[in-house]
Backbone as a printed PyTorch tensor [residue, N CA C, xyz], in Angstrom:
tensor([[[192.4100, 122.1770, 148.0900],
         [191.8240, 123.4070, 147.8270],
         [192.0610, 124.5030, 148.6830]],

        [[192.5610, 125.6530, 148.2020],
         [192.8870, 126.5540, 149.0260],
         [191.9890, 127.8140, 149.1310]],

        [[190.8280, 127.6820, 149.5570],
         [189.9890, 128.5030, 149.9060],
         [190.2000, 129.4650, 151.1090]],

        [[189.9730, 130.7780, 151.1530],
         [190.2990, 131.6460, 152.0410],
         [189.2210, 131.3800, 153.2300]],

        [[189.5610, 131.4640, 154.4350],
         [189.0290, 131.5390, 155.5320],
         [187.6830, 132.1100, 155.8390]],

        [[186.6260, 131.5710, 155.6760],
         [185.3090, 131.9800, 156.1620],
         [184.6140, 131.2390, 157.7350]],

        [[184.2170, 132.2160, 158.3220],
         [183.5280, 131.6930, 159.8630],
         [182.2220, 131.0820, 159.1750]],

        [[181.8430, 129.8330, 160.1330],
         [180.5850, 129.2130, 159.5490],
         [179.5360, 130.1860, 159.5020]],

        [[179.3370, 131.5160, 160.3170],
         [178.0910, 132.1620, 160.5450],
         [178.0690, 132.8570, 159.0630]],

        [[179.3560, 133.0110, 158.2770],
         [179.2890, 133.7600, 157.1110],
         [178.4750, 132.7170, 155.8870]],

        [[178.7530, 131.3990, 156.0020],
         [178.3570, 130.6440, 155.0860],
         [176.8210, 130.3440, 155.3670]],

        [[176.2490, 130.0880, 156.4730],
         [174.9380, 129.6930, 156.6650],
         [174.0180, 130.5370, 156.0180]],

        [[172.8890, 130.0720, 155.5110],
         [171.9410, 130.9730, 154.6510],
         [172.4270, 131.2390, 153.5130]],

        [[173.6710, 131.0490, 153.0050],
         [173.9410, 131.4010, 151.8050],
         [173.4340, 130.7220, 150.5140]],

        [[173.0290, 130.8830, 149.4430],
         [172.6100, 130.3000, 148.4640],
         [173.6290, 129.4050, 147.7100]],

        [[173.4340, 128.1180, 147.5030],
         [174.5760, 127.2950, 146.7310],
         [174.0210, 127.0990, 145.4070]],

        [[174.9590, 127.4960, 144.4960],
         [174.9090, 127.2870, 143.1240],
         [175.9600, 126.4950, 142.4200]],

        [[175.7720, 126.1600, 141.2910],
         [176.9380, 125.5760, 140.2330],
         [177.3050, 126.4000, 139.7390]],

        [[178.4950, 126.3060, 139.1400],
         [179.1410, 127.3660, 138.4500],
         [178.5620, 127.6540, 136.9520]],

        [[177.5350, 126.8170, 136.5260],
         [176.7320, 127.2590, 135.4880],
         [175.4060, 127.8560, 136.1520]],

        [[175.5550, 128.3010, 137.1760],
         [174.2220, 129.0280, 137.9090],
         [173.0270, 128.4480, 138.0220]],

        [[172.8900, 127.3650, 138.1760],
         [172.0090, 126.4390, 138.7290],
         [171.9650, 126.4100, 140.3010]],

        [[170.6980, 126.6170, 140.9660],
         [170.3860, 126.9910, 142.1910],
         [170.3030, 125.4440, 142.7660]],

        [[171.0260, 125.3160, 144.0860],
         [170.8120, 123.9000, 144.6250],
         [170.2400, 123.7700, 146.0390]],

        [[170.2770, 125.3500, 146.8790],
         [169.4170, 125.0310, 148.1140],
         [170.4620, 126.1900, 148.9070]],

        [[170.1550, 126.1010, 149.9750],
         [170.5940, 127.1120, 151.0150],
         [171.6190, 126.1850, 152.0630]],

        [[172.6780, 126.9070, 152.5410],
         [173.7140, 126.1880, 153.5020],
         [172.9200, 126.3250, 154.7120]],

        [[172.9580, 125.1780, 155.5570],
         [172.3700, 125.0360, 156.7550],
         [173.4850, 124.8350, 157.8060]],

        [[174.5900, 124.1250, 157.1860],
         [175.6650, 123.4490, 158.1870],
         [176.7800, 122.8580, 157.6060]],

        [[177.8060, 122.6070, 158.3890],
         [179.1080, 122.1940, 157.5950],
         [179.4670, 120.8650, 158.7280]],

        [[179.6800, 119.6020, 158.1770],
         [180.2910, 118.4720, 158.9440],
         [181.6170, 118.5920, 158.8990]],

        [[182.1460, 118.1980, 159.5160],
         [183.5620, 118.2640, 159.7610],
         [184.1050, 116.8230, 160.6770]],

        [[185.5690, 116.6400, 160.4740],
         [186.1480, 115.4090, 161.1550],
         [186.6580, 116.0000, 162.3850]],

        [[186.3650, 115.3980, 163.5960],
         [186.4190, 115.9680, 164.9320],
         [187.7920, 115.8500, 165.1400]],

        [[188.6690, 114.9960, 164.6450],
         [190.2690, 114.5540, 165.2590],
         [190.9530, 115.3780, 164.2790]],

        [[190.6960, 115.5750, 163.3140],
         [191.6750, 116.5080, 162.1170],
         [191.3440, 117.7270, 161.9030]],

        [[189.5840, 117.8720, 162.0500],
         [189.2430, 119.3960, 161.7640],
         [188.8120, 119.7510, 160.4840]],

        [[188.9370, 118.3630, 159.4270],
         [188.8670, 118.4680, 157.9430],
         [187.6210, 118.7560, 157.6670]],

        [[187.2050, 119.7820, 156.8800],
         [185.5480, 119.9870, 156.4510],
         [185.2840, 118.8520, 155.5490]],

        [[183.9970, 118.2430, 155.6860],
         [183.6190, 117.0950, 154.8680],
         [182.7140, 117.4240, 153.9810]],

        [[181.3900, 117.9340, 154.3000],
         [180.3350, 118.2470, 153.7090],
         [179.6620, 119.4120, 154.0880]],

        [[178.8790, 120.1840, 153.1730],
         [177.8500, 121.1310, 153.4140],
         [176.6730, 120.6590, 153.6920]],

        [[175.8180, 120.7730, 154.3020],
         [174.4870, 120.4300, 154.6290],
         [173.3770, 121.4440, 154.1070]],

        [[172.5620, 121.1850, 153.1020],
         [171.8940, 122.2730, 152.2840],
         [170.5560, 121.9240, 152.4700]],

        [[169.7330, 122.8710, 153.0010],
         [168.4660, 122.6850, 153.2790],
         [167.7940, 123.4040, 152.0310]],

        [[166.3920, 123.1110, 152.0950],
         [165.4300, 123.3510, 150.4960],
         [166.0100, 123.2430, 149.5200]],

        [[166.5570, 121.7800, 149.1840],
         [167.0900, 121.1880, 148.0540],
         [166.0000, 121.6690, 146.6950]],

        [[166.6890, 121.9230, 145.8320],
         [165.9480, 122.3390, 144.6070],
         [165.7520, 120.9430, 143.5310]],

        [[164.9720, 120.7520, 142.7170],
         [164.8320, 119.5840, 141.7430],
         [166.1950, 119.3240, 141.2230]],

        [[167.0300, 120.1280, 140.6500],
         [168.1900, 120.0280, 140.2600],
         [169.1750, 119.3440, 141.3240]],

        [[169.2800, 119.6480, 142.2650],
         [170.0390, 118.7180, 143.4400],
         [169.4950, 117.3480, 143.4780]],

        [[168.3430, 117.2870, 143.4420],
         [167.6080, 115.6600, 143.2120],
         [168.3080, 114.8990, 142.2710]],

        [[168.7890, 115.6310, 140.9940],
         [169.2270, 115.0200, 139.9420],
         [170.8880, 114.4500, 140.1790]],

        [[171.3640, 115.1690, 141.1710],
         [172.7840, 114.7810, 141.3840],
         [173.0050, 113.6410, 142.3210]],

        [[174.2060, 113.0210, 142.3380],
         [174.5330, 111.7050, 143.1280],
         [174.8860, 112.1800, 144.4340]],

        [[173.9290, 112.9200, 145.4060],
         [174.6430, 113.2760, 146.4590],
         [173.5480, 112.4410, 147.6390]],

        [[173.9170, 112.5100, 148.9360],
         [173.2400, 111.8390, 149.8430],
         [172.2400, 112.8720, 150.5230]],

        [[170.8510, 112.5490, 150.4700],
         [169.8110, 113.3190, 150.7050],
         [169.2750, 112.5950, 152.4480]],

        [[168.7860, 113.5750, 152.9560],
         [168.4210, 113.3750, 154.5270],
         [166.7870, 113.6120, 154.4370]],

        [[166.0670, 112.5990, 154.6610],
         [164.7870, 112.7620, 154.7280],
         [163.9860, 113.5950, 153.5080]],

        [[164.8010, 113.7290, 152.3630],
         [164.4960, 114.8170, 151.2510],
         [164.2640, 115.8990, 151.5890]],

        [[164.9110, 116.5280, 152.7280],
         [164.6590, 117.8220, 153.2970],
         [166.1930, 118.3760, 153.1630]],

        [[167.1270, 117.6560, 153.2370],
         [168.4110, 118.2560, 153.2550],
         [169.2360, 117.5490, 152.4100]],

        [[170.2290, 118.0250, 151.8140],
         [171.1130, 117.3420, 150.7170],
         [172.4860, 117.4660, 151.7030]],

        [[173.5080, 116.6410, 150.9730],
         [175.2570, 116.7150, 151.5100],
         [175.8190, 116.8870, 150.4240]],

        [[176.7170, 117.7650, 150.4170],
         [177.5540, 118.3970, 149.1190],
         [178.8090, 118.0060, 149.7250]],

        [[179.8000, 117.3820, 148.6960],
         [181.2660, 117.3040, 149.3180],
         [182.0160, 118.9010, 149.4590]],

        [[182.3400, 119.1600, 150.4620],
         [183.1460, 120.1980, 150.8860],
         [184.0980, 120.7530, 149.5720]],

        [[184.8380, 119.6070, 149.1820],
         [185.7040, 119.9880, 148.3300],
         [185.2510, 120.1130, 147.0780]],

        [[183.9360, 120.4320, 146.7690],
         [183.3540, 120.7800, 145.4840],
         [183.0400, 122.1090, 145.3360]],

        [[183.4290, 122.9380, 146.5070],
         [183.2630, 124.3260, 146.5420],
         [184.5040, 124.7410, 145.8720]],

        [[184.2200, 125.9010, 144.6500],
         [185.1040, 126.5200, 143.8440],
         [185.3480, 127.9920, 144.2710]],

        [[184.2450, 128.7140, 144.9240],
         [184.1740, 129.9110, 145.3610],
         [183.1040, 130.3470, 146.3900]],

        [[183.3100, 131.2560, 147.2090],
         [182.5080, 131.8010, 148.2390],
         [182.7310, 133.3100, 148.2770]],

        [[181.4040, 133.7120, 147.9220],
         [181.1480, 135.0470, 147.9050],
         [179.8300, 135.3950, 148.2410]],

        [[178.8480, 136.1410, 147.2580],
         [177.6730, 136.3010, 147.4840],
         [177.0320, 135.1010, 147.6680]],

        [[177.5160, 133.8440, 146.9300],
         [176.8470, 132.5700, 146.9110],
         [178.0150, 131.7390, 147.0070]],

        [[177.4410, 130.5580, 147.5190],
         [178.6270, 129.3660, 147.5670],
         [178.5560, 128.6120, 146.0640]],

        [[179.7200, 128.4970, 145.2880],
         [179.5620, 127.9660, 143.8990],
         [180.2690, 126.6960, 143.9680]],

        [[179.6090, 125.7920, 143.4160],
         [180.4290, 124.3630, 143.6150],
         [180.6330, 124.0110, 142.1220]],

        [[181.1790, 122.9140, 141.9520],
         [181.5250, 122.0640, 140.6640],
         [180.7150, 121.2490, 140.5430]],

        [[179.7580, 120.8920, 139.5430],
         [179.1420, 119.5650, 139.5690],
         [180.1390, 118.2060, 139.4750]],

        [[181.2540, 118.8580, 138.4690],
         [181.9590, 117.5400, 138.1380],
         [182.7090, 116.9290, 139.6080]],

        [[182.9090, 117.6490, 140.6190],
         [183.6530, 117.3020, 141.6270],
         [182.7910, 116.9590, 142.8750]],

        [[181.5230, 116.4170, 142.3870],
         [180.4340, 115.8230, 143.3420],
         [180.6820, 114.1320, 142.6530]],

        [[181.1020, 113.5140, 143.5080],
         [181.2280, 111.8880, 142.8770],
         [180.5220, 110.8760, 144.1140]]])
């Protein structure tokens, strides 16, 4: 996916929504592969009830892990595609 470059500090604190406009939570952090630098997952805090219905990894019920490749746009919000979450 060819997303423009965005520093981590621009993403942290942004609302994560689906392309249908459903709120999922707030970006807390990003995980990445240290050897290659490949971005792996968005760490989302304050998960909404909708994100709990998706098949995503949850950490202590307080954070969710969304695949980075599910991001389709970054602007005022981080927009993800539910279809790309597997």
